[in-house]
N, C-alpha and C positions, 0 to 999 in steps of 0.2 A: 215810344207806343209800337213803331214798328218792332224792337228788340223784344217788347213783350210776348207780340203777337209770333214770331220767331220767325221773322221777315231778315233776308240776309240785308246788310248794312253795310255800303262801302264808307270806311272810312273817310274824313275830309282831308286833304292833298295838304299836308305840311310842308311844303317849300321854305319855308324859312329853319326847317331845321336841316334841310336837304343844306342850302348854298352856305347858310352860317358857318357851318366845317367842309366841304366840300371836296377839299385837300385831303382832307382825313381821313373822310370816307371813303374815298378811293383808294387808297392806302390799305385802309381796310380790306376793301374789293378785290384788290391785287392781290393781297395776302390770301385769302381764300382763295378766291380763283385759281390761285397757281398750286395748293395742292388736289383740286378739282382735274386740272391740266395733267398731273403726274396722274393720277389712277387714270384719268381719258387714253393715255396711252396705250396702257395695254388694250383698252378695247380698239383700238384705230388699228395697232399693230395685226393682232391676231384677225378681224376686218380687212384688210389692207391685205393677208397673203391669203387664209382661207375663205374667203366671206363667208365668217363665222362671228354671227356675235357671242362672246364667250359671258353670260350672263353669272359665272361662276365668279366672275373676277373680283368683285364685293366683296366675296368670301377671303379672296386671295390678301387682299387690303386686310379685311378684319383679324386674318392669322399673322400679319406683322405688327397690327397693332400690341394682340398677346405677344408676343417675342419680346417686342420692346417692356414691355411692364415684368418679365419672365429677368429678362436678363438684368435687368436697374433690382430687383428681387432677390438675383444670388448675387450680384456684384455687392449691394448691400449700400447703394450710392441714396447717399440723403442731403437735403436741403445741409448748406454751411461744410460741404466737405471741400478741400484745397481744390484750385481751379483747375492743376493739369489733372487730379483723378478726375475728374466733373467732366472735364472734354473726350478721359481716354475710355471713361465709361460712356461716353454719348458715342465715340466712333465704335465703340462693339455692339455699341446698342443698333447704330446704323446699319452695319455686316451683317450682323441677325438677324435685322427685321428684311434684312434683303433677300438674303439664304433661306428665310422662314417661307416667305413669301411667294420667290424664284420656286422655291420645292414643290411645295403646295402647287402652284400654275403649272410646274410639269407633271406631277404628278396627276390631275387635273385628264391634263393630255394624253398621258399614254394608256391612262385607266378609261379613260371615256370614249375619248376622240377618235383614235387612232382603230382600235376595233370597228367603229364603224364607219371611217376611211378603207380600211381594207375590204367594206364589204359593199363599198359602193351605194352607204345610205344615202337618201335623199337631202337636201337641207332643212327639211321638217323634224325630221331626226335628230341633228344635230343641233338644232333650236331646242327643241323638247327635254332632249339628251342636260344642254347646259342650265337649264332652268332647277330640271333634274337635280343635278351635283350643287347648285346652289342651296338647294332646301336642304339638302342630303350634310353638308357642311354647317349650316344654319342649324339643323336640331341637334346635330353631333356636340359642335359646341357648347349651343345652349344646357344640354342635361349633363356635357362634362362638367363644365364652367358652376353650375347650378349643386352638382354634388361637392364639388374643390368649395366654393366661397359660401353659400347654402345665404346667397343670397339672390333676390329676383330679378331674371333673367339672367344673370351672371355677370351683373351691375360691376365695375371695380374702380375704381379711385387712383391712378397713378400720381403718387408722387414721386416724380422726378428731379434732381438737381439742373435744370435747364439749364446751359451753359451759357447761351445767350442774356440769362437771366442774373448774372452773376458779375457781381458788381466789379471783383475784380478784374474782369474783363475787358470792357470799351467804356466804363462808367455808370451811373445809377441806373438801377433799373428803369428802365421805359423811358430813360432821355438820351439816348446816342444821337439824335439830330432835329433837335428844335430850335422854331423859325416863329415869325410872327403867323405865319400861314399853313403851318403844318408841322405834328411832333412824329416822327417814325422810331419806333422802338426799335431796341436791339433786335426780340424774338420778329418782329414783323420784315427786320429785312434780314434775318436770316432764314426763311422761311421762305423769299420771296428772290434771292441768290441760288439760294441750292437748289431750289426747286427750277429754276428758270436754267443755273449753269448744268444740273443733268441732262434736262429735256436738250439742250446744245448738243452735248456730251451724246447725247442716241442719238441726231441729228446728221450728226457728222460720222459716225458709227456705222449709220446704215446707206448715208452719199460716198463715203468716201474708202471704206473697207473692204477687204477681198469679201469679209462673209457677209458686209451690208449688201455689196452689189448681188450676191447671191440670192438674198432676201428681196429685192428689188425686181431680181429675174424671176422669181417664182410667182410671186404679186400682179405681173406684168406679164406671163405668157408659161404657165407651167410643163406643159406637153414640150415645147420650146426649149426651156432652162433644163429640164431632163436631160434630153437629147446631147445636150448640150457638157454633159455631166454632173451639173448640179446634184446634193441628196434633198431630194423634198422633205423628206422623214428629218434630218438634222436641221432644218429651215423653220420649221413647225414647231420642234426641240425649242430655238433659237429666241423665235419669236416671242414664245410664252414663256421662256426666261431672262428675256428681257422687260417684256410689260408688269413679270410679277417682282423684280428687281425692283422697276417704277413704281408701284405698288408698294415697295416696302420702305422706299424713302419718304415716300407720302407717308404710310403710318407713323415713321417716325416725327416728320414737322407736326402734324395733326396732335399728338399724345404731347409734343411739347409747348401745343398751342391750349389746349383745352386740358389733357391733364386725367381726359377719361378715355377707357371700352367698353364694351359691352357686349355678347355674340352675336347683335342684329348692328353693331354699328356700322356692318359695311353696306348696310341698305339702300338708303337714305344717300349717300355721298355713291353710290356705286350707277344708282339713277340718274342722280346730277351730272356724272361723270361721263358716262354715255351720252346725256344732253349735250356736255358742249363738244364732245367726238362727234357727234350728227350737226349742231351750230356749225362746228369751223371746218366738217365737209371732214365726212371718217374714213376712215385709209389714210389720211395725210396728219400725218405729225407735226408740223405746223398750224395744220387749221384746229387740234387739239390743244397746242397753247394758246391761240386766240381764241376760240372758244371759252375755254377756261376760265381765262383772266377777263371776258367779256360777260361770262354767265356770274360770275361773283363780285365784280361791280354793281350788276343791272339786284344781284338780290341784296348788296348795302342798301343802295340809292332806294330800294323798295321798303326795304324794314323802316328806314328812315323817313318817304315819304306818305307811307300808311302805319302800319306795324310788323314787327316782325313775323309774321302769322301768314303776310298777304309775299312773302320773297321766293316762296316756292309756286305760288301762281303765277307773276310777274317772268318769271324766271322759263316755263313751259309757253307762257303765250308768248314772249321771245320767239322762242322752238321755233312756234306756229308758223306765226310771222316771217321768221325770215325761211321757212323750206316752203312755204305759201310764192315767196317773191325765187329762190333760187333754192329747189330742191335738193342739189350736191353739198348744200351747206355755202358759208364766206365764203370758201379756199375750193373749195368741191375739189380738189385735181387728187387720184390716187397714187397711192404708194410704188406703186409700180412705173410711174411716171414722171416722179417726182423727181427735180434737180438741185441740186446742193446750191 
């Protein structure tokens, strides 16, 4: 009766569905959250150094997914190819996606944000410009891809020979580790380990390398860093390149899991990645990792307890609750003050 009246009905909580396969749902959540965390690194790097929310970062991720599609199409890789060829194709796609996303991020910084910095534009202008860049990239890709493929919204399925699903590599598809408690597929393991590995490498680079010290110096005190000889323009370029490269890795992992892309593929993922960055503490690399993994788990749990349509609702409710208790996020430590 309530549904006929058009009223919102909260679904019954299906606790049995959750606890019947809790380890499996947790693995699914960690896999999804790892992709969110990789994209969130771009938001947290730029904000930590420039105090800028780069809303065009979602389109940087989108460019990476199309780079993956283009590389696999040019190479001509398909299911059933030899294992060595699949591995080579995947590595080429990874490098191509990282270069495409990093190049897009750098172009946005050079074309849109650098002129504003030279004019000492107020933060609000940067924010409006970021939204404008996002819409420009969205519409350009939407029009171009629609013209090329002739499909609604430039939607395109990616039929790629995922090396983690190749039986020759580590056993039959989807059966890497099976116990009475949980089943971990090859794909889930590669996505999670690949994402966490890239994030740890980035964390070590920022905290232990010479260039990383420059990034932290500018994040902590730009004026003092400039007096000490740190080139701020190079640091700004570096954080955009690093964030874009991480988005490129996320693009490959995402397409390996879902085999799909479209011109607005980055919109919702970008919002969730930004949510993950804020949840963990925007400006903190490890906070992005924590926020992404936590967000992924919450989404999967809520989809199991209620319905898949409630995943986004519960994710943002979690964000609100955390910020009410701790406005700076769970970790809440700035990039400039972070220590290895």
